[in-house]
N, C-alpha and C positions, 0 to 999 in steps of 0.2 A: 335397482334404484341406485343412482350415484350418491355418494356419501351425504346422507342427511336430507334427501329430497322430501318435501312436505306437500301433502295434498290437502285440499279443503273440501270435504264432503258437504253436500247441502244438508241443512237441517241439523237439529241437535237431539233428535229422538233416537232411541235405541230399539232394537227388536223386542217384541213382547216376550216377557219371561226373564229378561236380564235383571239381575239384582239392582235395585236403585236406592237402597237405604244407605245412610251415612253412618259412620262409627257412632255407637252408643244409642242408635235408634232401634227399638226392639221390634218394630213392625217390619218384617222382611218377607220376601216371597218364600213360598214353601221350598224347603231344601237348602236354604242359605243360612250361614252362621249369623247369630244375633250380635256378634262382636264386630266383625269386619265386613260383612256382606259377601264373604267368600263361601262358595258352596262347600258342603261337608266333604265332597269328594277330594277337595284340595287341602284338607286339614292333615297335619302330621302331629306326632307326639311333641309336646312342649308348645312353644310359640306357634301361632298359625304361620303357614307357609307365606302368606302375603306379607306378614310382618318381617320375616326373615329376608324376603326378596327386596322389600323397600329399604331395609337396613343396609343390605349390601349395595344397593343402588346409591344410597346416600353416602356411603363410605367412598365410593368411586367419585361421586360428585365433589365431595370435600377434598379428596386427594388431588384431583385435577385443579381445582381452584387454588389450593394452597401452593401449587407450583408457581403461581404468579406473585406470591408475597415478596415484597421487598425489591421488586424489579421495576425499572422505569418503563414508560410507555414505549420507548424504542425497542427494548429487549423483549417485551411480551409480544411485539408485532413482527419482528424481523424473522425471515425464513432461516431455519437452522439446518435443515436437511436439503439435499439436492432437489427433492420434490416439493420444497416450499413449506414443510410443516412448521407451524409456529404456535405459541401458547394461546394467544387470544383467539386465533382461528379455531383451535380445539374447543374453546369455551363456546364460541358462536355455533359451531357445528353440533356439539352435543345438545345445546338448547333446542335446536331445530329438530334433531332426531327424536328427542323425547316428545316434543309437541306433535310430531307427525305420527308416531306409533302409538303413544299412550293418550292422545287426544283426538286427532283427526280420524284415525282409523277405527275408533269406537263411537263416532258420532258426538264427540265432546270437544270440538275445536275451542281453542282459547281465544281471547280477544286480541292477542298479540298480532301485529302486522309484521311480516317478514318480507321486506322489499325484494330480497334476492330470490324468494319463491314467486312473488307476484310478477316479477319481470322475466322470470325464466332463467336468470343467470346462475341459479343453483346448478344447472346442468353443465356449467363450465366451472364448477367447484367454487362458486362465489361464497359459499358458506364456510369455506376453509381458511379464510383470511379476513382481516378487518381493513376496510377502506380507511383512508385518511380522515374521512368525515365521520366515521363511526367511533364514538368515544368508548373508552374502556369501561366507564361507569355504566353506560347504556347497555353494553353487551353483558356485563356481569349482572346487571339488574334483570335483563331478559333471562339469563341462565337461572337465576334464583326464582323468578316468578314461574318459569317453566316447571321447575321442580315442585313447587307448591301446587300448581294446577294438576300435574300428572299424578302426584301422590293422592290428591283428592279424588281424581277419576278412578284410580285403582281401588280405593277403599269404598267408593260409592257403588261401582259396578261389580266388583269381584273378578276373580281370575277366569271364571267360566263364561264371562260375557262374550258374545260374538263380536268378531272384528273383521274388517275387510280392508286390505292394503291396496289402494288404488293403483300404485305404480308397480305392483308385482304382476307376473303373468297370470292371466285370468284363471287358469286351471288350478292355481294354488293360492289365490287371492284371499280366500276365506280362511280365517284362523280364529284364535281366541285372544283375549286381553292377556291371559296368563302367559301364553307363548310369546307375545310381544314384549311383555315385561322381562321375561328371561333374556330375550334378545337385547333389550336395553341394558340390563345388568352387565351382560358380556361386553357390549360395545363401550359403555361408559368406563368399565374397568380397563379395557384395552387402551382407551385414550388417556386414562389417568396414568398408566404405565408409560405411554409416549411422553406425557408431560414431565414425568420424573426424569426421563432421559434427556429431554430438551433442557430442563433446568440444570442438570448436572453439566451439560455441554456448555451452557452459558457462563456459569460462575462456579461450578464445582460442587454446588450444594446437592447432597444426596437425598434419597427418598425419606419417608417418614421414620423408617427403622434404622437409618444410617448410623446415628450416634449410639443406638442401643447395641449395635454389633461391636463397636470398639472405637478407639481414638485414632489419631493420624498414623501412629506407628503400626497399629493393627492392620489398617487398610493398606499401608505401604507394603507390608509383608504379604498380605492376602493377594494383592495384585501381582506381586513378584512371583508367588507360587503359581498363579494362573498363567503368567507369561512363560515361566519355565516349562510348564506342561505343554503349552502351545509350541514352544521352540522345539520340542522333541519331534514335532511333525512338520517343521518348516522345510520347504523344498531345499535341496542341497545348495543351489546357487544363492538363495536368499540367506541360508545359514552361514555360508562363507562370507558373504558381504557383511552380515551383522557381526561376525567374529572379527573381521578386519576393522570394522568401525569401532568396536570395543577396544581394540589394541592401539588405535591411532590416538 
């Protein structure tokens, strides 16, 4: 599947036996938790596994969105890397990925329309950047609504609910909601890291723990230590050029 492709399975029903209770409803299918709809096989000591996974997923979502704070519309849209990676495109992409895996693939599609899916342009990476006509507010709103929808689906169905990913090879298409949730936690966290790097490239603002590590002097010394360690492995021709540059 190219980055974030979404499919729209027909119908909204799930296979018989899948947990269908929401949080706080005590009437659940046999073998499922009365708290979260998660089967007993997925429970761990302390908080339920579903709660941990959703918490980590939300941390990634929050981190990605925070990278846009304080930036104008141009900076959140412009390509920062040679491959075109940009902040608002990551928001658009992650929204679609979650709706695809945690909604469509378990028979719970959202009401959201994704034009780049409907017209097939997603296969040309149209989910990785914002068109001039797509507003920041609309894409952030989609991102936030996707999170609400997907969290509700996970809590309703539980981690053992059957899933089928239409764009995967047929021989491995069948999976579970829990497996897809783990995949989404990994992908959203990865893109949150990308967003931190993009933001630092744009205006020098570091990630969430940047200021906790130290002030400007600490970071200057830290980077100098890293550079010195790297210089020990610089090819001779480059080292000579760098030395001559330092002397001039």
